[in-house]
C-alpha positions as CSV (number, residue, x, y, z in Angstrom):
1,M,73.6,42.3,0.1
2,Y,70.2,41.0,-1.1
3,T,69.2,44.4,-2.5
4,S,72.5,44.7,-4.4
5,K,72.1,41.3,-6.0
6,I,68.6,42.2,-7.2
7,T,69.9,45.5,-8.7
8,A,72.8,43.7,-10.4
9,L,70.5,41.1,-11.9
10,A,68.1,43.8,-13.1
11,L,70.9,45.6,-14.9
12,L,72.1,42.3,-16.5
13,A,68.6,41.1,-17.6
14,P,68.0,43.5,-20.5
15,L,71.4,42.6,-22.0
16,V,70.6,38.9,-21.9
17,L,67.2,39.5,-23.5
18,V,68.6,41.7,-26.3
19,S,71.4,39.2,-27.2
20,A,68.9,36.3,-27.3
21,A,66.4,37.9,-29.7
22,P,66.8,37.2,-33.4
23,T,66.5,40.1,-35.8
24,F,63.9,38.2,-37.8
25,K,62.1,34.9,-37.3
26,N,59.4,33.2,-39.4
27,D,57.9,29.8,-38.5
28,G,56.7,28.9,-42.0
29,T,54.0,31.5,-42.6
30,V,53.4,33.9,-45.5
31,D,52.7,36.6,-42.9
32,G,55.5,38.6,-41.4
33,W,57.5,39.1,-44.6
34,D,57.9,42.3,-46.4
35,G,56.4,40.7,-49.4
36,T,56.3,37.8,-51.9
37,N,57.4,37.6,-55.5
38,H,55.8,35.0,-57.7
39,E,56.1,35.5,-61.4
40,H,54.1,34.1,-64.3
41,K,52.6,30.7,-63.2
42,G,54.6,30.6,-60.0
43,T,52.9,30.3,-56.6
44,V,53.8,31.0,-52.9
45,S,51.4,29.5,-50.3
46,Q,51.2,28.5,-46.7
47,V,50.6,24.8,-46.0
48,S,50.2,22.5,-43.1
49,D,50.5,19.0,-44.7
50,Q,54.3,19.2,-45.0
51,T,56.3,21.1,-42.4
52,Y,59.7,21.0,-40.7
53,K,58.2,21.9,-37.4
54,P,54.6,22.4,-36.4
55,D,52.4,23.9,-37.7
56,T,53.0,25.4,-41.1
57,A,55.6,25.8,-43.9
58,I,55.8,27.8,-47.1
59,K,55.4,25.9,-50.4
60,V,56.8,27.5,-53.5
61,V,56.1,26.3,-57.1
62,Q,57.3,27.3,-60.5
63,T,56.2,26.0,-63.9
64,Y,58.1,26.2,-67.2
65,D,56.5,27.9,-70.2
66,S,58.3,27.7,-73.6
67,S,56.5,30.8,-74.8
68,Y,57.5,32.9,-71.8
69,T,60.8,34.9,-71.8
70,G,60.7,36.4,-68.3
71,R,62.1,35.1,-65.0
72,Y,60.8,32.4,-62.7
73,H,60.8,33.7,-59.1
74,S,58.5,32.2,-56.4
75,E,60.0,33.7,-53.2
76,V,59.3,35.5,-49.9
77,F,61.6,38.4,-48.9
78,K,62.7,40.5,-46.0
79,K,64.1,43.9,-46.8
80,D,67.3,45.5,-45.5
81,V,68.9,42.6,-43.8
82,Y,72.5,43.8,-44.4
83,K,74.6,46.7,-45.7
84,V,78.3,46.9,-46.4
85,G,80.3,46.2,-43.3
86,D,77.6,44.2,-41.5
87,E,78.0,40.7,-40.2
88,G,75.1,38.3,-39.5
89,Y,73.7,34.7,-39.5
90,Y,71.0,33.6,-41.8
91,G,69.3,30.2,-41.8
92,F,66.3,28.1,-42.8
93,A,65.1,24.5,-43.4
94,F,64.1,23.4,-46.9
95,R,62.8,20.2,-48.6
96,L,62.8,19.4,-52.3
97,D,59.8,17.5,-53.7
98,P,60.4,13.7,-53.4
99,D,60.2,13.4,-57.2
100,W,62.7,16.2,-57.8
101,D,64.7,15.3,-60.9
102,T,68.4,15.3,-60.1
103,A,69.5,13.9,-63.4
104,H,69.7,17.2,-65.3
105,G,72.1,20.0,-64.4
106,Q,70.1,23.2,-64.6
107,T,70.3,25.5,-61.5
108,Y,67.5,26.2,-59.1
109,N,68.2,29.0,-56.7
110,I,66.6,28.6,-53.2
111,A,68.0,31.7,-51.4
112,Q,69.7,34.9,-52.3
113,F,70.6,38.4,-51.2
114,I,69.6,41.1,-53.7
115,S,69.3,44.9,-53.9
116,D,67.9,47.5,-56.3
117,L,71.0,49.4,-57.3
118,T,69.5,51.2,-60.2
119,D,70.5,54.7,-59.0
120,H,73.8,53.7,-57.4
121,P,76.5,56.1,-58.7
122,D,78.9,53.2,-59.6
123,N,76.2,51.3,-61.5
124,T,77.5,52.2,-64.9
125,C,76.1,49.0,-66.4
126,K,72.6,50.1,-65.5
127,D,71.5,46.8,-64.0
128,T,68.5,47.0,-61.7
129,F,68.3,44.3,-59.0
130,I,71.7,42.8,-58.5
131,P,72.2,39.7,-56.3
132,S,75.3,39.1,-54.1
133,M,75.1,35.7,-52.5
134,M,73.1,32.9,-54.2
135,L,72.4,29.4,-52.8
136,W,71.2,26.8,-55.3
137,V,70.6,23.2,-56.1
138,E,72.3,21.7,-59.2
139,K,71.5,18.0,-59.7
140,D,71.8,16.7,-56.2
141,K,74.4,19.3,-55.0
142,L,73.9,22.4,-52.9
143,S,76.2,25.2,-53.9
144,I,76.8,28.8,-52.8
145,R,78.5,31.8,-54.4
146,S,80.3,34.9,-53.2
147,K,80.1,37.9,-55.5
148,G,81.2,41.5,-54.9
149,G,83.5,44.4,-55.6
150,D,82.7,46.5,-58.6
151,M,79.1,45.7,-59.5
152,C,79.7,45.9,-63.2
153,D,83.0,44.0,-63.1
154,S,82.5,41.9,-60.0
155,T,84.5,38.9,-58.6
156,L,82.5,35.7,-58.3
157,K,83.5,32.4,-56.6
158,K,81.5,29.2,-56.3
159,F,81.7,26.7,-53.4
160,D,80.2,23.3,-52.8
161,V,78.1,22.9,-49.6
162,G,76.8,19.3,-49.7
163,T,74.5,16.7,-51.1
164,V,70.7,17.2,-51.1
165,K,68.3,14.3,-50.9
166,P,64.8,15.0,-52.4
167,G,62.0,14.4,-50.0
168,T,64.2,15.1,-47.0
169,W,64.3,18.2,-44.8
170,H,67.7,19.9,-44.7
171,R,68.8,22.9,-42.8
172,V,71.4,25.5,-43.7
173,V,73.0,28.4,-41.8
174,L,75.2,31.0,-43.3
175,Q,77.5,33.3,-41.3
176,A,78.6,36.2,-43.5
177,K,80.8,39.3,-43.2
178,W,79.6,41.6,-45.9
179,E,82.6,43.4,-47.4
180,S,83.4,44.7,-50.9
181,D,87.1,44.0,-50.4
182,S,89.0,40.8,-49.4
183,S,88.1,41.1,-45.7
184,G,84.8,39.3,-46.2
185,Y,84.1,35.7,-45.2
186,Y,81.5,32.9,-45.3
187,K,80.9,30.0,-42.9
188,V,78.2,27.5,-43.8
189,W,76.6,24.8,-41.6
190,F,74.7,22.1,-43.5
191,D,72.4,19.9,-41.4
192,G,74.2,21.1,-38.2
193,K,77.8,20.5,-39.4
194,V,80.3,22.9,-40.7
195,A,80.4,22.4,-44.5
196,L,82.4,25.5,-45.6
197,E,84.7,28.2,-44.3
198,Q,86.1,30.8,-46.7
199,S,87.9,34.0,-45.6
200,N,89.5,36.8,-47.6
201,I,86.6,36.9,-50.2
202,L,84.5,39.7,-51.6
203,T,80.9,39.2,-50.5
204,T,79.1,42.3,-51.6
205,Y,79.4,45.4,-53.8
206,K,81.2,48.7,-53.2
207,D,79.0,51.3,-51.3
208,T,81.1,53.8,-49.5
209,Q,78.0,55.6,-48.1
210,K,76.6,52.2,-46.8
211,K,73.3,53.4,-48.1
212,Y,72.0,50.4,-50.0
213,G,70.3,47.6,-48.0
214,F,70.0,44.0,-49.4
215,Q,66.9,41.8,-49.2
216,F,67.0,38.2,-48.1
217,R,64.9,36.0,-50.3
218,A,64.0,32.4,-49.8
219,G,62.0,30.1,-52.1
220,L,62.5,29.0,-55.6
221,Y,64.0,30.9,-58.5
222,A,64.4,28.6,-61.5
223,N,67.1,30.7,-63.0
224,G,68.4,27.9,-65.2
225,W,65.2,28.1,-67.2
226,H,65.6,31.8,-67.9
227,D,69.4,31.8,-68.4
228,D,69.5,28.8,-70.6
229,K,66.3,29.8,-72.4
230,K,65.2,26.2,-72.3
231,L,64.1,23.3,-70.1
232,E,66.5,20.4,-69.7
233,G,64.7,17.1,-69.0
234,S,60.9,16.8,-68.8
235,Q,60.1,18.1,-65.3
236,G,58.5,21.4,-66.1
237,T,57.1,21.9,-62.6
238,R,59.4,22.2,-59.6
239,Q,58.3,22.6,-56.0
240,L,59.9,22.9,-52.6
241,W,59.1,23.9,-49.0
242,I,60.7,26.5,-46.7
243,D,60.4,26.6,-42.9
244,E,61.9,28.0,-39.7
245,V,63.7,31.1,-41.2
246,G,65.9,33.0,-38.8
247,I,68.2,36.0,-39.1
248,G,70.3,37.4,-36.2
249,N,73.7,38.0,-34.6
250,S,74.4,34.4,-33.5
251,Y,74.2,30.8,-34.8
252,E,71.3,30.1,-32.5
253,D,69.3,33.0,-33.9
254,A,69.4,31.5,-37.4
255,D,69.5,27.7,-36.8
256,P,66.2,26.0,-37.5
257,G,67.2,23.4,-34.9
258,E,66.7,19.6,-35.1
259,K,63.4,18.3,-36.1
């Protein structure tokens, strides 16, 4: 009996280890990502003076320039985190600068999923990188969108997640089923509590071959500056911190945990 117990446990152990391992984990370092994207005057750096958990976090900064017409990304990214038909959990902790101006309503994206669909046969509009989900701050509100179907005539829905307090660490976890028809869904936890559940939504673009992988990007994309072609208010430098990023097959894989 003793031998049979050991054998049974040995058979079970690998299954337990596999299910407990996140697909991707980053504890606030610039290493371990597939790359960074910081445009124009933007920066991405690793710091130790402001973290969610010891010992480091990623600080991202963008600066407005009235003579510049390009985009304002300052992000880290991980490639191929999902394809059509996949399901997963994605989470991180973030902190806005204590002096973050919440009076003006431009959008500041803090996470997104995006893919280079330039050579996709259905990309008749000839866009290059096309995002699906985006998560952003607008005044003091955190919002998320679902977007999918036909990439040149897509369906977009916006949902409220919660209220953000500058200078405070928040954590967010998204569970998503990535479908280009109405079988997709989102579930979002904000600071450990369920903030959103949406089913029967389009969450990504048509790809019958399931060939195109989407990146996960976290950081700061001051898309309001680019899209509006102006700066609202006077805060021309925006900064925030990212820490404890997780991607996996369970909530525990993605949750940054309590501080």
